[in-house]
C-alpha positions in Angstrom: 8.9 -7.0 32.9 6.0 -8.1 30.8 3.5 -5.7 29.3 0.7 -8.1 30.1 -0.4 -9.4 33.4 0.4 -12.9 34.5 -1.2 -15.2 37.1 1.3 -13.9 39.7 1.8 -10.2 38.9 0.6 -7.2 37.0 2.3 -6.2 33.8 3.8 -2.8 33.1 0.7 -1.5 31.3 -1.6 -2.2 34.2 0.9 -0.7 36.7 1.3 2.4 34.5 -2.5 2.9 34.4 -2.8 2.2 38.2 -0.1 4.6 39.4 -0.8 7.4 36.8 -4.5 7.4 37.6 -3.8 7.2 41.4 -1.5 10.3 41.1 -4.1 12.2 39.0 -7.0 11.3 41.2 -5.0 12.2 44.4 -4.1 15.6 42.9 -7.7 16.2 41.7 -9.2 15.5 45.1 -6.8 18.0 46.7 -7.3 20.5 44.0 -11.1 20.1 44.1 -11.1 20.7 47.9 -9.2 23.9 47.5 -10.9 25.3 44.4 -12.9 27.8 46.4 -9.7 29.2 47.8 -8.1 30.0 44.4 -7.8 33.8 43.8 -10.5 35.1 41.5 -8.1 36.1 38.7 -6.9 32.5 38.4 -10.0 30.6 39.3 -11.4 30.2 35.7 -8.1 28.8 34.4 -7.6 26.5 37.3 -11.2 25.1 37.0 -10.6 24.5 33.3 -7.4 22.6 34.0 -9.4 20.7 36.6 -11.9 19.8 33.9 -9.2 18.7 31.5 -7.4 16.5 34.0 -10.8 15.0 34.8 -11.4 14.2 31.1 -7.9 12.7 31.0 -8.7 10.5 34.0 -12.0 9.4 32.2 -10.0 8.5 29.1 -7.4 6.6 31.1 -10.0 4.7 33.1 -11.8 3.6 29.9 -8.5 2.4 28.5 -7.6 0.8 31.8 -11.0 -1.0 31.9 -10.5 -2.3 28.4 -7.0 -3.4 29.3 -8.3 -5.2 32.4 -10.9 -7.0 30.4 -8.3 -8.4 28.0 -5.7 -9.4 30.7 -5.8 -12.1 33.3 -5.9 -10.7 36.8 -3.2 -12.1 39.1 -4.8 -14.6 41.5 -5.0 -13.9 45.2 -2.9 -16.1 47.5 -4.5 -19.5 48.3 -4.9 -18.5 51.9 -7.3 -15.7 51.0 -10.7 -16.3 52.5 -13.7 -16.3 50.2 -15.2 -13.2 51.9 -11.9 -11.3 51.3 -12.0 -12.3 47.6 -15.6 -10.9 47.4 -14.6 -7.7 49.1 -11.6 -7.3 46.8 -13.7 -7.8 43.7 -16.4 -5.4 44.9 -14.0 -2.6 45.9 -12.1 -2.9 42.6 -15.4 -2.8 40.6 -16.7 0.2 42.6 -13.4 2.0 42.1 -13.6 1.6 38.4 -17.3 2.7 38.3 -16.8 5.7 40.6 -13.6 6.9 38.9 -15.4 6.8 35.6 -18.6 8.4 37.0 -16.7 11.2 38.7 -15.4 13.0 35.6 -18.7 12.2 33.8 -20.7 14.0 36.5 -18.3 17.0 36.3 -18.6 17.1 32.5 -22.4 16.9 32.6 -22.5 19.6 35.3 -20.1 22.0 33.5 -22.0 21.4 30.2 -25.3 22.0 31.9 -23.9 25.2 33.5 -22.8 26.5 30.1 -19.1 26.2 31.2 -17.9 23.1 29.4 -14.1 22.4 29.2 -12.4 24.5 26.5 -9.2 25.0 24.6 -9.2 28.6 23.5 -12.4 29.0 21.6 -12.9 25.3 21.1 -15.5 24.0 23.6 -16.0 20.3 24.5 -19.6 20.3 25.6 -21.7 17.1 25.7 -24.0 17.7 22.7 -27.1 16.1 24.2 -26.9 18.1 27.4 -28.7 21.5 27.3 -28.1 24.4 29.7 -30.0 23.6 32.9 -29.4 25.0 36.3 -31.1 22.1 38.1 -29.2 19.5 36.1 -25.9 21.4 36.8 -26.6 21.5 40.6 -27.6 17.8 40.6 -24.5 16.8 38.7 -22.2 18.9 40.9 -23.9 17.4 44.0 -23.2 14.0 42.6 -19.6 15.0 41.8 -19.1 16.0 45.4 -20.6 12.7 46.7 -18.4 10.7 44.4 -15.3 12.5 45.7 -16.1 11.3 49.2 -16.9 7.8 47.9 -13.5 7.8 46.1 -11.7 8.8 49.3 -13.4 6.0 51.2 -12.8 3.3 48.5 -9.1 4.4 48.0 -8.6 4.3 51.8 -10.1 0.7 51.9 -7.9 -0.2 49.0 -4.7 1.1 50.6 -5.6 -0.4 54.0 -6.1 -3.8 52.3 -2.8 -3.6 50.5 -1.0 -2.7 53.8 -2.9 -5.5 55.5 -1.6 -8.0 53.0 2.0 -6.6 53.2 2.3 -6.2 57.0 -0.1 -8.7 58.5 -0.5 -11.5 55.9 3.0 -11.0 54.6 2.1 -12.0 51.1 3.0 -10.5 47.7 -0.3 -8.8 46.9 1.1 -5.3 47.4 4.5 -6.1 45.8 3.0 -7.3 42.5 1.6 -3.8 41.8 4.7 -1.9 42.7 6.8 -0.5 39.8 9.9 -2.5 38.9 8.6 -5.6 40.7 8.1 -8.8 38.7 8.0 -12.5 39.3 
């Protein structure tokens, strides 16, 4: 399997980014949903882990976006309608933007709340963000809205992949699956 994408399939690097980010985002959505249920004695540590995984997702998404800009995207099958191509491009672009915005909003919110991610005594606050309760609330409200947006977009993305596999019977889903190449 090639590291780089081709006109017919995604390369191993794109697949690695896709599936690792999917697993991390899926885990984070579930973890975020249950954060209020974490026992008090573990809550601070779990929230800090949540923040670090978020920063990892942010880093991976920036690397993934750079990789996507330097690799050809496999073309959709010739029978794909123009409106389907527009929707595919739009959903992919929105997924990239929202999955980058999500950890940024959390990082801004936690910095504004005076509770930035930390490793021991080393704190990773955004230096241009001052402590501000209104900013923290606004950032966390945005964070929650982005979580819902990610759920909707990922659902559309999965539905489209299954539509291609079961209804259109083309290779759109297969070309992103691990250990599949053409």
